[in-house]
C-alpha positions as CSV (number, residue, x, y, z in Angstrom):
1,M,-139.4,348.0,114.2
2,L,-136.1,347.1,114.7
3,V,-134.7,345.9,117.7
4,L,-131.1,346.2,118.3
5,V,-129.3,344.3,121.7
6,T,-126.1,344.7,123.1
7,S,-124.1,343.3,125.9
8,I,-124.8,347.1,127.4
9,T,-127.6,348.1,126.2
10,C,-131.3,347.2,124.6
11,L,-133.4,349.8,121.9
12,V,-136.5,349.5,120.8
13,I,-137.0,351.7,117.5
14,D,-140.2,352.8,116.4
15,S,-141.3,353.5,112.5
16,G,-141.2,357.6,113.0
17,G,-137.7,357.1,114.2
18,Y,-137.7,357.5,118.0
19,A,-136.6,355.2,121.1
20,V,-139.6,354.2,123.2
21,A,-137.6,352.0,125.0
22,K,-133.8,351.8,126.3
23,F,-132.4,349.6,129.3
24,R,-129.2,348.2,130.4
25,P,-128.9,344.6,131.3
26,S,-129.4,343.6,134.9
27,N,-126.7,342.3,137.0
28,T,-127.8,338.8,137.5
29,I,-127.6,337.9,133.6
30,L,-124.2,339.2,133.1
31,I,-123.4,336.7,135.9
32,R,-125.1,334.2,134.2
33,I,-123.7,334.9,130.4
34,I,-120.1,334.8,132.5
35,I,-121.0,331.3,134.2
36,S,-122.3,330.1,130.8
37,M,-119.2,330.9,128.8
38,F,-116.9,329.3,131.5
39,V,-119.1,326.2,131.7
40,F,-118.7,325.9,127.8
41,G,-115.8,327.0,128.1
42,F,-114.4,324.4,130.6
43,V,-116.3,321.6,129.0
44,I,-114.6,322.2,125.5
45,F,-111.1,321.8,126.9
46,I,-111.2,318.8,129.3
47,P,-110.5,316.5,126.7
48,I,-108.0,318.6,125.1
49,V,-106.4,318.9,128.5
50,L,-107.1,314.9,129.2
51,K,-105.4,314.0,125.9
52,L,-102.4,316.6,126.5
53,V,-101.8,315.2,129.6
54,N,-102.0,311.4,127.9
55,I,-99.8,312.7,125.7
56,Q,-96.9,314.2,127.7
57,L,-97.8,312.2,130.7
58,I,-98.5,308.6,130.2
59,D,-97.5,307.6,126.5
60,Y,-95.1,309.9,126.7
61,K,-92.3,307.3,125.7
62,T,-94.7,305.9,122.7
63,Y,-94.6,308.9,121.0
64,Q,-91.1,310.0,122.1
65,A,-89.9,306.8,120.2
66,K,-92.3,307.5,117.1
67,A,-90.9,310.9,117.2
68,I,-86.9,309.9,117.2
69,E,-87.8,307.6,114.7
70,Q,-88.8,310.2,112.1
71,Q,-86.9,312.7,113.0
72,T,-83.4,310.4,113.0
73,R,-81.9,307.5,111.0
74,D,-80.3,304.8,113.2
75,T,-77.5,302.4,111.6
76,V,-76.0,299.4,113.5
77,I,-72.6,298.4,113.4
78,T,-71.8,294.8,114.4
79,P,-68.7,294.6,116.6
80,K,-65.5,292.3,115.5
81,R,-66.1,288.8,117.6
82,G,-63.0,287.7,119.5
83,T,-60.8,285.2,118.0
84,I,-60.9,281.8,119.7
85,Y,-57.3,280.5,119.3
86,D,-55.6,276.9,120.6
87,R,-53.5,276.9,123.4
88,N,-50.1,277.5,121.3
89,G,-51.7,280.8,120.2
90,K,-53.0,279.2,116.5
91,K,-56.1,280.7,115.5
92,I,-58.7,278.3,115.4
93,A,-61.5,281.0,114.3
94,V,-61.4,284.5,113.6
95,S,-64.0,287.5,112.5
96,A,-63.1,289.0,108.4
97,S,-64.1,292.0,107.3
98,A,-67.5,292.1,105.2
99,E,-70.3,294.3,104.6
100,T,-74.6,294.3,105.3
101,V,-76.8,295.6,102.3
102,F,-79.5,297.4,102.5
103,I,-82.1,299.8,101.4
104,A,-83.9,302.7,102.3
105,P,-87.4,302.3,100.2
106,V,-88.7,306.2,101.3
107,D,-85.9,307.6,99.2
108,I,-86.6,305.6,95.9
109,K,-89.3,308.3,94.4
110,S,-90.7,305.9,91.1
111,E,-92.0,302.9,90.2
112,D,-88.9,302.5,87.1
113,E,-86.1,303.7,90.3
114,E,-87.5,300.6,92.6
115,K,-86.9,298.1,88.9
116,L,-83.8,299.5,88.8
117,V,-82.9,298.6,92.5
118,A,-83.8,295.5,92.2
119,Q,-81.8,294.4,89.5
120,V,-78.4,296.2,90.1
121,L,-79.1,294.5,93.4
122,S,-80.1,290.9,92.3
123,E,-77.3,290.7,89.5
124,T,-74.4,292.1,91.6
125,L,-75.1,290.1,95.0
126,S,-77.4,286.9,93.1
127,L,-80.3,287.6,94.6
128,D,-84.0,286.5,93.2
129,Y,-84.9,289.9,91.4
130,D,-89.1,289.7,92.8
131,S,-87.6,289.4,96.5
132,V,-85.7,292.6,95.8
133,L,-88.4,294.3,94.2
134,E,-91.4,293.2,97.0
135,K,-88.5,294.9,99.8
136,T,-88.0,298.4,97.5
137,K,-92.8,299.0,97.6
138,N,-92.2,298.9,101.3
139,K,-92.5,303.4,101.6
140,K,-92.0,303.6,105.1
141,S,-89.2,301.9,105.8
142,Y,-85.7,302.9,106.0
143,Y,-84.1,299.8,106.7
144,Q,-84.7,296.7,104.8
145,V,-82.1,294.4,104.8
146,I,-81.2,293.3,101.2
147,K,-78.2,290.9,102.4
148,K,-75.4,290.1,104.7
149,K,-71.9,289.2,104.9
150,I,-71.1,290.4,101.7
151,D,-66.9,290.3,100.6
152,I,-64.8,293.1,99.9
153,E,-64.7,292.1,96.4
154,T,-68.5,292.5,95.6
155,A,-69.5,295.8,97.8
156,N,-66.6,297.9,95.9
157,L,-68.7,296.6,92.9
158,L,-71.6,297.4,94.1
159,R,-70.5,300.6,94.6
160,Q,-69.1,300.9,91.5
161,K,-72.7,300.4,90.4
162,I,-74.7,302.7,92.3
163,K,-72.0,305.9,91.3
164,E,-73.0,304.9,87.6
165,N,-76.3,304.8,88.1
166,K,-77.0,307.2,90.9
167,L,-79.1,305.8,93.1
168,K,-79.4,307.1,96.6
169,A,-81.5,304.1,97.9
170,I,-79.2,301.5,98.2
171,H,-76.5,301.5,101.2
172,L,-73.9,299.7,102.5
173,A,-72.8,299.2,106.0
174,E,-69.6,297.3,108.0
175,D,-69.4,294.0,108.8
176,T,-67.9,291.4,110.3
177,K,-67.7,287.2,109.1
178,R,-67.0,284.4,110.9
179,Y,-63.8,282.3,109.3
180,Y,-62.8,279.2,110.0
181,P,-58.9,278.6,109.1
182,Y,-59.0,274.8,109.9
183,G,-62.7,273.8,108.0
184,S,-63.9,270.3,110.2
185,F,-61.2,270.6,113.0
186,A,-62.7,270.3,115.9
187,S,-65.9,271.3,114.6
188,Q,-68.5,270.0,117.3
189,V,-65.5,271.9,120.0
190,I,-65.8,274.8,118.2
191,G,-69.3,275.6,117.0
192,F,-70.7,277.9,114.6
193,C,-72.0,281.6,114.4
194,G,-75.5,282.4,112.6
195,D,-76.1,285.1,110.4
196,D,-76.2,287.6,113.5
197,N,-72.9,286.7,114.3
198,N,-74.4,285.1,117.2
199,G,-73.2,281.8,118.4
200,L,-75.6,278.8,117.5
201,M,-73.4,275.8,119.5
202,G,-69.3,274.6,121.3
203,I,-67.6,277.2,122.4
204,E,-69.2,279.5,120.3
205,M,-72.3,279.6,122.2
206,V,-70.9,279.0,126.0
207,Y,-68.8,282.2,125.2
208,E,-71.0,284.2,123.8
209,N,-70.9,287.2,125.7
210,T,-67.3,287.2,125.8
211,L,-66.5,286.9,122.0
212,K,-69.4,289.0,120.9
213,G,-68.4,292.4,121.9
214,K,-71.0,295.7,121.7
215,P,-72.5,296.6,118.9
216,G,-72.3,300.4,116.9
217,R,-74.2,303.0,116.1
218,I,-74.5,305.5,113.5
219,I,-77.5,307.8,114.4
220,S,-78.1,310.5,111.8
221,A,-81.0,313.3,111.3
222,K,-83.2,313.5,109.2
223,N,-85.2,315.7,107.2
224,A,-89.0,316.2,106.6
225,R,-88.3,314.5,103.1
226,G,-86.6,311.4,104.9
227,A,-82.7,312.7,103.4
228,D,-80.1,312.8,105.6
229,M,-79.3,316.2,107.0
230,P,-75.4,317.6,107.0
231,F,-72.8,315.7,108.3
232,K,-72.9,317.8,111.5
233,Y,-76.3,316.2,112.3
234,E,-74.7,312.6,112.8
235,E,-73.2,311.1,115.6
236,Y,-71.1,307.8,115.8
237,V,-70.6,305.3,118.4
238,D,-67.7,303.0,117.8
239,P,-68.8,299.1,118.0
240,L,-66.5,297.6,121.1
241,N,-65.1,294.1,119.7
242,G,-65.4,290.7,121.3
243,Q,-62.6,289.4,123.3
244,N,-60.3,286.9,122.8
245,V,-60.6,282.8,124.2
246,V,-57.7,280.4,124.6
247,L,-58.7,276.9,124.4
248,T,-57.1,273.8,126.3
249,I,-57.0,272.2,122.6
250,D,-53.5,271.6,121.1
251,E,-53.7,271.8,117.5
252,T,-51.4,269.0,116.5
253,V,-53.2,267.1,119.1
254,Q,-56.2,267.5,117.9
255,Q,-55.3,266.6,114.0
256,V,-53.5,263.5,115.6
257,L,-56.8,262.4,116.9
258,E,-59.0,263.3,114.5
259,S,-56.7,261.2,111.9
260,H,-56.7,258.1,113.8
261,L,-60.7,258.2,114.7
262,R,-61.0,258.5,110.5
263,T,-59.1,255.4,110.2
264,T,-60.8,253.8,113.2
265,V,-64.5,254.4,112.0
266,V,-63.7,253.3,108.6
267,D,-61.4,250.0,109.6
268,A,-64.1,249.1,112.0
269,K,-67.1,249.9,110.2
270,V,-68.4,252.0,113.5
271,M,-71.7,252.8,112.8
272,Q,-72.5,255.4,115.4
273,R,-69.8,257.7,115.3
274,G,-66.2,257.8,116.8
275,A,-65.3,260.1,119.3
276,G,-62.1,260.5,121.4
277,I,-60.4,262.5,124.3
278,V,-57.0,263.3,125.2
279,F,-56.9,265.3,128.1
280,D,-53.5,265.6,130.6
281,V,-53.9,263.5,133.3
282,K,-52.3,265.6,135.9
283,T,-54.5,268.5,135.1
284,G,-57.3,267.1,133.5
285,E,-56.9,269.3,130.4
286,I,-58.8,268.6,127.2
287,L,-55.7,268.1,124.2
288,A,-57.9,267.6,122.2
289,M,-61.7,266.2,121.4
290,A,-63.3,264.5,118.6
291,T,-66.6,263.1,116.9
292,I,-66.0,261.4,113.4
293,N,-68.5,262.1,111.2
294,D,-67.6,266.2,111.4
295,F,-68.6,269.2,109.4
296,D,-66.9,272.3,107.6
297,L,-67.7,275.1,110.5
298,N,-67.6,277.5,107.3
299,K,-70.2,275.7,105.9
300,P,-72.4,274.2,108.9
301,F,-75.9,274.0,106.8
302,E,-74.2,271.7,104.2
303,I,-74.2,268.0,104.1
304,T,-70.6,266.8,102.1
305,D,-70.8,263.3,102.6
306,E,-71.7,262.0,99.4
307,S,-73.4,258.9,100.1
308,I,-75.8,261.1,102.7
309,L,-76.6,263.1,99.8
310,Q,-77.2,260.2,97.7
311,R,-79.9,258.9,100.5
312,L,-81.4,262.5,100.7
313,N,-81.7,263.0,96.9
314,S,-83.3,259.6,96.7
315,L,-85.8,260.8,99.6
316,P,-89.5,262.4,98.7
317,E,-89.2,266.3,98.4
318,A,-91.8,266.1,101.6
319,E,-89.2,264.1,103.5
320,R,-85.8,265.4,102.5
321,S,-86.1,268.9,104.3
322,K,-87.1,266.7,107.3
323,E,-84.2,264.0,106.9
324,K,-81.6,266.5,106.2
325,N,-82.1,268.7,109.5
326,R,-82.1,265.1,111.2
327,E,-78.4,264.6,109.8
328,L,-77.2,267.9,110.3
329,N,-78.1,267.7,114.0
330,A,-76.4,264.3,114.3
331,A,-73.5,266.0,112.5
332,W,-73.7,268.9,114.9
333,R,-73.8,266.8,118.3
334,N,-70.9,266.4,120.4
335,K,-70.8,262.5,121.2
336,I,-68.8,262.8,124.0
337,I,-70.6,265.1,126.2
338,S,-74.2,264.7,124.7
339,D,-74.8,261.5,124.2
340,S,-74.8,258.9,127.4
341,Y,-71.8,256.2,127.5
342,E,-72.2,253.5,129.8
343,P,-68.3,252.9,131.0
344,G,-68.4,249.3,131.7
345,S,-65.4,247.7,132.1
346,V,-63.3,251.1,132.0
347,F,-64.1,251.6,135.9
348,K,-62.0,248.1,136.6
349,I,-59.0,250.1,136.3
350,L,-60.4,252.2,138.8
351,T,-61.6,249.5,141.4
352,V,-58.7,248.2,141.3
353,A,-56.2,251.1,142.1
354,M,-58.8,252.0,144.6
355,G,-58.2,248.8,146.4
356,L,-53.9,249.3,146.0
357,E,-54.2,252.3,147.4
358,E,-56.6,251.3,150.4
359,G,-53.8,248.2,151.0
360,V,-57.1,245.8,150.6
361,V,-54.9,243.9,147.4
362,N,-51.6,244.1,145.8
363,A,-49.6,242.2,142.8
364,N,-49.9,238.8,145.0
365,S,-53.7,238.7,145.8
366,T,-55.0,235.5,144.5
367,F,-59.0,235.6,143.5
368,N,-61.5,232.7,142.9
369,C,-64.5,233.3,139.6
370,A,-66.9,230.2,139.1
371,G,-68.8,232.4,136.7
372,A,-71.2,234.2,138.8
373,L,-71.0,235.9,142.6
374,K,-74.3,236.2,144.3
375,V,-74.1,240.2,145.7
376,A,-77.4,240.7,148.4
377,D,-80.7,239.2,146.8
378,R,-79.1,238.9,143.7
379,T,-76.0,237.3,141.1
380,I,-74.2,238.8,139.3
381,R,-72.0,236.7,136.4
382,C,-69.8,237.5,134.5
383,W,-69.2,237.7,131.2
384,K,-67.5,233.8,131.2
385,R,-70.3,231.6,132.1
386,E,-67.6,229.0,133.0
387,G,-65.6,231.5,134.8
388,H,-62.1,231.9,135.1
389,G,-60.9,229.8,138.3
390,N,-58.2,231.4,140.2
391,V,-57.3,234.3,138.7
392,T,-53.9,237.2,140.1
393,L,-54.6,240.5,140.3
394,S,-53.1,241.3,137.0
395,E,-54.8,238.3,135.6
396,A,-58.0,239.5,136.7
397,L,-57.8,242.7,134.6
398,E,-56.3,241.0,131.6
399,K,-59.3,239.1,131.2
400,S,-61.9,241.3,132.5
401,C,-63.2,239.5,135.3
402,N,-66.5,240.7,136.8
403,C,-66.2,238.2,139.9
404,A,-62.7,239.2,140.4
405,L,-63.5,243.2,140.7
406,M,-66.6,242.2,142.7
407,Q,-64.3,240.9,145.5
408,I,-62.3,244.0,145.2
409,G,-64.9,246.3,145.5
410,A,-66.5,244.5,148.4
411,R,-62.6,244.1,150.3
412,V,-62.6,248.0,149.7
413,G,-66.4,248.7,150.8
414,N,-67.8,252.0,151.7
415,R,-65.2,254.3,152.8
């Protein structure tokens, strides 16, 4: 017996070919079928709808970023850092043109090309071959920095080798390099920059937001193979160069101060570094500020003092790096503003000045120093234990008499 079932009829045909039964499904069955299909379809589509909601509404930023990364290549253009001038317009920190070398490993198609790229870069830029080769193997990357701040001559030589060997994976981008014309001049005051052109100390760090500028970009479209699209799909955003900074430092006065400090440090056998300030007494402007020993701003991470180098080389390798860092930090430290300093007798001038201004002493005033003076509940001694005896105002300053100055301070009082 053959049974034929459709959505409309049901026939039962016997062996003789006669139809013995024929009927249509009831409305109830049709409704059940429709409901079952609807429920089944709804259950199937729920995960799909939820996934779409997650992609398009909840995590859309993540997927948007991935799409942009996949479809575009973004190259940063370093802005030119602002110039630092002394009070007379002399350039003491400038930015020179340089270039950054990077590779796009996704553009390297074979192992032989990897080796050729590593060989060209390591030989031209004086780099370790194995380190460069390792970067060429990161096939998911479009941007692997090889070396920053190479000079124009080296950049032109590299371009020539790229052309000769038809290497599409090596790229160069505009960059700048910080240069200090006067070397170690006012080194702790000016400070220096790191590899990313960020100020690490001194004026370079304090005025970072003023000097650094705003980076530019080259945004270019990529095809399915990761290669650049035609020029019309490229967008260029100009970098905004940093602003200049003018100091109150006078280059001539600074040079004189540093010269005399170096002589004094040697003659007086100073152990804890010599330091000095020259300022305008009428305005308070700093005309010169120096700490000796200093360092070369163009090579801030190198120690040039031969005696220190000899001592470092005599140390075990495990201690050498730690001691070198300590020496560098000591050289970078601006003793004048960073180290504590007890002014001591320097303030005796201010005490006398206050006494004269308030009219409690004059040039004819005299004081008796017995070697000590009791103030409140304690006894304060003069540096000369036996005392200076009777002294005039000028003698009190000349001999730096503690007792005389304490008497002047008591006469001024809390005003």
